[in-house]
VOBA-809087 format. One record per residue (C-alpha): y, z, x. Coordinates in steps of 0.001 Angstrom, whole numbers, padded with zeros to 6 digits, always signed. Layout:
! VOBA-809087
YZX/...
END
This chain:
! VOBA-809087
-033832+018584-002415/-032683+019418-006501/-034497+017914-009034/-031603+015306-009359/-031644+014078-005947/-033434+011085-004367/-033554+010255-000566/-030642+007960-001401/-028117+010313-003350/-024855+010231-002641/-023525+013783-000844/-020840+015545+000088/-020897+016834+004095/-021822+020220+002128/-024906+018627+001352/-023593+018772-002470/-024919+015931-004875/-022014+013859-006419/-022069+013105-009596/-018979+011637-010503/-017600+009794-007130/-014827+007499-009765/-012874+009698-010564/-009797+012896-009219/-010161+015376-011476/-006875+015839-013952/-005209+017418-016782/-006554+015106-019186/-007383+011128-017955/-003845+010305-016990/-002847+012951-014676/-001448+015343-013024/-004318+015554-010397/-004954+018999-009410/-005385+020632-006095/-009030+021535-006185/-010850+018399-006187/-012645+019732-002798/-014785+016511-002604/-011506+014130-002918/-010209+016433-000335/-013090+016071+001915/-013305+012460+001481/-010262+011279+002369/-008820+013803+004692/-012366+012514+006414/-011030+008823+006448/-007881+009634+007778/-009269+011250+010978/-012122+007454+011352/-009854+006088+014373/-007674+007466+017295/-005777+007004+017440/-004754+003716+016250/-004294+003993+011931/-007292+003339+009928/-004869+001236+008036/-001589-001039+008636/-002617-001040+012370/-001119-004700+013069/+002555-004382+012391/+006159-005218+013437/+009816-003866+012424/+013270-003684+012015/+016365-001356+012013/+018533-002985+009376/+020630-000936+006327/+020585-000895+002515/+023808-001598+000899/+023816-000107-002758/+025552-002436-005714/+026433+001534-007621/+025233+000154-011350/+022355-000225-012972/+023238-004007-014757/+026287-002950-017435/+026074+000397-016889/+026407+003581-014284/+023406+003850-012301/+024039+007765-012481/+022408+007561-016128/+019078+006780-014828/+018850+008407-011084/+021298+011011-008905/+019726+009988-005650/+023104+009609-003362/+021999+006539-001155/+022900+004355-005213/+025612+006066-006366/+028331+004208-004595/+028765+000397-004484/+028561-000795-000994/+027147+002652+000002/+025135+001337+003256/+021777+003796+004467/+020555+002883+007805/+016520+001948+007250/+013696+001158+009528/+010746-001262+007749/+007712-001639+008967/+005483-004616+007684/+001453-004381+008755/-001627-006393+007904/-003723-003979+006226/-007544-004460+007598/-007613-005521+010843/-006940-003643+013991/-003782-003470+016679/-003761-006868+017819/-005577-008426+015279/-004296-011901+014187/-001183-012323+011300/-003216-015611+009315/-005786-013180+008228/-006186-012712+004309/-005403-009472+003730/-002513-007509+001952/+000988-006901+003681/+002481-003664+004187/+006077-002930+003356/+007058-000089+004366/+010794+001163+004525/+012449+004388+006105/+015577+004593+004031/+017784+008010+006543/+020266+009179+003519/+022367+012008+003550/+020300+014308+001939/+017215+013790+004257/+014471+010941+004584/+013317+008770+001966/+009778+006778+002330/+009119+004259+000165/+005298+003027+001040/+004537-000180-000612/+003074-003883+000381/+003885-007646-000523/+001677-007880-003701/+002992-005916-006334/-000669-004361-007615/-003500-002704-005931/-007792-003308-006183/-007954+000786-007510/-006720+002704-010484/-008258+006500-008384/-007223+007333-004996/-011551+008744-004555/-012328+005225-004474/-009654+004431-001401/-012111+005160+001004/-014850+003131-000271/-012850+000199-000687/-010988-000373+002930/-015105+000143+004117/-016577-002548+002175/-012791-004809+003294/-013561-002865+007538/-016137-005028+009783/-019592-004025+009294/-020843-000987+010824/-023546-002684+012657/-022917-005835+013206/-018975-004997+013453/-018278-008971+011532/-015725-008915+008437/-018480-009624+006064/-017825-011754+002156/-021042-010071+000996/-019996-006807+001310/-016365-006843+000390/-017734-008531-003034/-021039-005648-003503/-018132-003437-004190/-015509-005933-006193/-018904-006453-007857/-018380-003024-009327/-015279-002455-009444/-014043-004711-012935/-010141-003252-011907/-010104-005252-008953/-010243-008621-011119/-006689-008918-010490/-005600-008048-007164/-008912-010148-006032/-006974-013150-007963/-003945-012692-006119/-005833-012411-002273/-007641-015311-002332/-004595-017162-003257/-002168-018681-001369/-001041-015196-001439/-003527-013432+000209/-001752-015460+003279/+001571-014701+003229/+003768-017126+005947/+006184-015171+007873/+007455-011376+007352/+011049-012303+006368/+009817-014726+003233/+007671-012396+001583/+007857-010100-000891/+007709-005824-001214/+007198-003963-003449/+006603+000034-004455/+003412-000650-005606/+002895+002719-007487/+004828+004094-010546/+007909+006880-009455/+010743+008552-011319/+013961+008434-011635/+015623+011794-012352/+019362+011978-013847/+021841+015014-013090/+020758+016337-016391/+016836+016125-015700/+016229+013720-017302/+013484+010926-015795/+012361+007486-015894/+009666+005944-014808/+010997+002968-012026/+009304+000396-009978/+010895-001149-007046/+010572-004490-005819/+011802-006606-003487/+012703-010257-003039/+013509-012306-000285/+016725-014041+000246/+015315-015905+002659/+012943-017685-000520/+008974-017183-000378/+006447-018871+001224/+002484-018925+001788/-000447-020304+003571/-003599-022106+002200/-006514-020946+004272/-006408-024595+006451/-003038-024210+007655/-003714-020592+008280/-006645-021042+010723/-004505-024206+012568/-001507-021628+013215/-003856-018822+014791/-005564-021654+017150/-001848-021285+018047/+000086-018349+017810/-002296-014900+016722/+001471-013055+016883/+003108-015892+015047/+004499-013090+012505/+005883-010870+014477/+007595-013552+016540/+009165-015547+014111/+010534-011854+012992/+011470-010725+016195/+013499-014165+017301/+015083-014372+014049/+016725-010901+014448/+017905-011966+018104/+019128-015473+016604/+021585-013681+014707/+019557-015157+011097/+019322-011990+009878/+016208-011114+006778/+017617-010265+003897/+016251-008766+000423/+017349-008414-002619/+016183-005458-004490/+015486-004995-008235/+014395-001920-010208/+012188-001876-013482/+013066+001392-015875/+010711+001929-018603/+010681+005339-020730/+008237+008173-018931/+005408+008625-021910/+002246+006998-022459/+003765+004276-024144/+000670+003461-026162/+002507+000440-027602/+001112-000937-024582/-002344-002429-023998/-002337-000801-020543/-001574+002485-018766/+002641+002253-017158/+000570+004534-014512/-002085+002171-013298/-001031-000037-010497/-003654-002571-010301/-000975-003888-013664/+002194-005543-013503/+005215-004749-015827/+006502-008242-016855/+009744-009209-017050/+009838-010459-020979/+009585-006808-021553/+010664-004714-018403/+013617-006114-016778/+014092-006396-013010/+017779-004985-012632/+019398-005972-008769/+020960-002323-007162/+021019-002994-003497/+020513-005186-000826/+018459-004892+002128/+019158-006142+005518/+017342-006212+009212/+019331-006534+011736/+018472-005047+015098/+015529-005361+016501/+013179-001822+018340/+014504-001646+021855/+010630-000096+022743/+007821-000974+020399/+005256+001538+020611/+008657+004668+020405/+009408+002788+017396/+007119+001356+015511/+004272+002159+016790/+005386+005802+015884/+006978+005410+012566/+004795+007733+010163/+005807+006580+006473/+004436+008753+003547/+004927+008535-000260/+006099+012190-000623/+009103+011531+000945/+011178+011575-001673/+014875+012942-002016/+016724+014796-004916/+016955+012079-007320/+013275+010937-007497/+010227+011847-009010/+006722+011163-008297/+004681+009619-011079/+001317+011006-012358/+000036+007772-010571/-003666+008602-009316/-003118+006259-006876/+000217+008062-005619/-000468+011731-005466/-004284+010584-003638/-001601+008863-001257/+000683+011439-001240/-001442+014059+000321/-003136+010724+002368/-000477+009290+004123/+001745+012573+005724/-001854+014234+006253/-002903+011172+008384/+000791+010917+010410/+000038+014570+011812/-003539+013755+012321/-002258+010883+014575/+000752+011271+016272/+000980+014765+016056/+001694+018012+013872/+004940+017398+014990/+006060+013499+014581/+009229+014268+012500/+010660+015213+015880/+010236+011901+017011/+013311+009851+016835/+012125+007524+014468/+011046+009540+012370/+013492+012391+012311/+016358+012313+009747/+020271+011254+010874/+021046+015493+009397/+020834+018407+009994/+017610+020082+010377/+016629+023540+010027/+012970+025049+009484/+011040+028117+010343/+008028+025523+011436/+007181+026101+015003/+004878+025569+017739/+001762+022569+017481/+001335+019797+019483/+004052+018036+021499/+006585+020523+020239/+010233+019669+022137/+012547+021869+020319/+012959+024506+017937/+014552+023217+014451/+017109+026540+014181/+020316+026741+011742/+023548+026648+013798/+023624+030736+014016/+020447+031810+012736/+018979+034800+014358/+015856+033569+016547/+013382+036105+015899/+013471+035422+012329/+010966+032631+011607/+010317+033604+008197/+012247+033488+005055/+013177+035960+002695/+015008+037995+005605/+018512+040025+005316/+018464+039659+009274/+020399+035614+009446/+017465+034125+008915/+017832+031085+007047/+018427+031060+003082/+017589+028637+000334/+020099+025895-000909/+021526+026326-004510/+020754+024801-007019/+022935+021922-007963/+021403+019917-010855/+018478+021545-013068/+015130+020249-011971/+012987+017718-013971/+010440+019907-015593/+007724+017345-017166/+005415+018939-019663/+001986+018606-019107/-001050+019363-021565/-005212+018967-021235/-008802+019229-020837/-009393+019286-016334/-011720+016429-016263/-012995+013774-014413/-012963+010875-016484/-010909+007556-016321/-008128+006375-018362/-008183+005525-021726/-006699+001618-021542/-008313+000000-018774/-008158-003727-019420/-009843-004674-016459/-009132-008424-016490/-006436-009255-019263/-003586-009674-016767/-005976-011199-014304/-006126-014033-016173/-002900-014062-016760/-002108-014516-013219/-005073-017085-012994/-002845-019211-016224/+000081-018174-013946/-000351-019639-011172/+000419-023184-009407/-002134-026225-009755/-002286-026549-006328/-002670-022442-005542/-005480-021632-008726/-007768-025072-006619/-007333-022651-003637/-008199-019628-004916/-011237-021324-006322/-011963-022747-002889/-011376-019599-000811/-013506-017275-003590/-016422-019816-003459/-016567-019998+000653/-016546-016677+000373/-018940-016025-002646/-021209-018310-001273/-022959-016100+001531/-023569-013366-001004/-026570-012651-002712/-027220-014110-006608/-026767-011367-008658/-023078-010371-006445/-022390-013982-007368/-023906-014140-010757/-021939-010140-011375/-018296-011720-010557/-018809-015528-012444/-019232-012753-015704/-016553-010827-014183/-013913-014258-013448/-015119-015423-016984/-013924-012280-018829/-010317-012945-017061/-010768-016386-018271/-013189-018934-018936/-012637-021708-017274/-011909-019216-013561/-014739-018125-014145/-016580-021596-015168/-014653-023495-012223/-016109-020327-009574/-019624-020831-011483/-019431-024835-010859/-018068-024356-007348/-020791-022160-006376/-023223-024296-007567/-022062-026873-005719/-021976-024993-001842/-023592-026054+000629/-025046-022451+001562/-024942-021317+005445/-025525-017716+006930/-022282-017313+008496/-020354-014788+007999/-016484-014478+008677/-013104-013699+008142/-013133-014075+004338/-012000-016903+002622/-012641-018721+005747/-013961-022622+005577/-015556-022790+009067/-015943-019363+010850/-020115-021194+010762/-018427-024217+012781/-016642-022282+015040/-020393-019784+016413/-021606-023459+016785/-018924-024613+018541/-017767-022654+020870/-021596-023198+021811/-022279-026966+021852/-018260-027616+023792/-018156-024745+026181/-018370-026450+029612/-020301-024484+032403/-018563-022523+035172/-020344-021630+039120/-020278-017711+039694/-018273-016644+041861/
END
């Protein structure tokens, strides 16, 4: 060991001590992210390969086919003022879609009643190729830097020794990650257990850019509001439902479509000028924050309808592969650190999980002609050559009838980037402001449920973890912290760990012992 190491010093797999495990290396502290983030790339690449072949996250899923119908405008303005993406331009234009809903933390056949964010991933099969919008039901996230994503998921996954989800491990991480206070406020409220997939919101979570035909850009956020209304469950309701049907959300979605009750969401977009907005008390690229409607209105731009169930679950739902880097002309990335980290991680995961040729599978293939110079790899079953292409030429450029670059129709968006390359947190973290606002905006019964679920999970944690969480909640709102503190003071300690928020996990273990009935061997 070197002089600055001890037996518990964090290193990478090369043995290099990690001096900053909180921030990726960026141009300035807002981004964009640089490619030479070796520690991050090693960490996230290993994380992407932790499960074979099940998804590391979003393992439990359901899906359906449908269409997106554009309104062709942005409020009273032509939508072309903001984006040249073709799927939005014409009123009534329909684009085929496939949507996959999921739970995040648990495995392929885990109950759909667990307290967990829900995935809301949409594949738009546009005339320019595929656009993947990979989001969640909740509009924010736990962390703002992708280098922390493996740590976050490890904390929420079952204990590597006991294989039981452990609230103490979760809040050990969360208590030291103050930016997560906002997301925890949503997750432990009824918003943490949607009633089903049809009656939950969808959100792109990250900040993206729209680019118009002049190459000018604006920052955007995407939202999907269910026409069916929004419904959530309390912890007790979820536990009761789980005992009767742990597939309830998948069954609900499938049967609704079979009966012709097609789920529908209206798509809204928020727009912000593309700069750092010093007038705000947060950074608009921070995905732990909401853009409030009163300052940045939601504008409807289309509707999403699901009208056809998969014919084969594995071929379509399980092998469906999404990536945040899958954008069409007129859509672009922002410098959001989480978005840039996800853009590497998601597609890297699919190449590992499904294979190098996962984009040749019908569920993932674009509904347009494909011509590439990519060859070989596991499970290749066709060569994507162009019509009349010389089969001997799998490179570019060539004068021997190979593939050629497409002519540029519009100017590219060329944002100006300047700054020191550094590992550093953003300037306006404001970790607690919106968490307090969300707490105050909850209905009374939602606040009561939030406090109860937090107390039931924090009650099994070490005192130091409890105190740190009380401090964080108090910084968000004094009443918030006081109610959690009072709840913990009156909490009856037990040693049982179970699904987060659970009120009776210890009882379940004892009940199985005491009420079980003996059978004779056969």
